[in-house]
C-alpha positions, 0 to 999 in steps of 0.5 A: 867665398869664405873669409880667410882663416885668422892664421892666413891673414897678414901679420898687420891685419892680425895685430890690428884685430888683436888691438881692437879686441884688447881695446874693447870692454872686458867680458862681463863674465871675466869681470864677475869671475875676477870679483868672485876670485878676489872675494874668495881670497879675502874670505880664505885669508880671514878663515885661515887666520881663525883656524890657525889661531884656534888650532894652536890654542887647541894644541896648547890646551892639550899640552897644559890641560887648561881646557878652553883657555888657550882655545878661546885666546887662540881664536881671538888672536887668529880673528885679529890676525885674520882681520889684520891680514885682510885689511893689508890685502885690501889696502894693497889692492886699492893702492893699484888704482889711482883716484882718477881711475876710481872716479871714471867708474860708472855710478850705479843707481840704487834699485831698492825702494825708499822706505 
């Protein structure tokens, strides 16, 4: 005979099955996707700062007629702002984890050969 469908099981059995799934290891695809999302966010934070700074510099160059001066200055200010914002975001993410959480992570051996 076939097993009953999950919606036909009693509430306690469904709760036990849900707790068992939640207690297990996370799906590696979800972990990789989460890391990709965080990396993309970090890159976007940096690029956005540079683009805004360079865009404002380009606009000021058009207003004043001093061709590369404000563009270069805006680029450098945008780069500094992007790195500052990136540092703030990374520190906020690191604050979510305690030292014991970090020590509990597995150590990954280096797979490259020594030269």
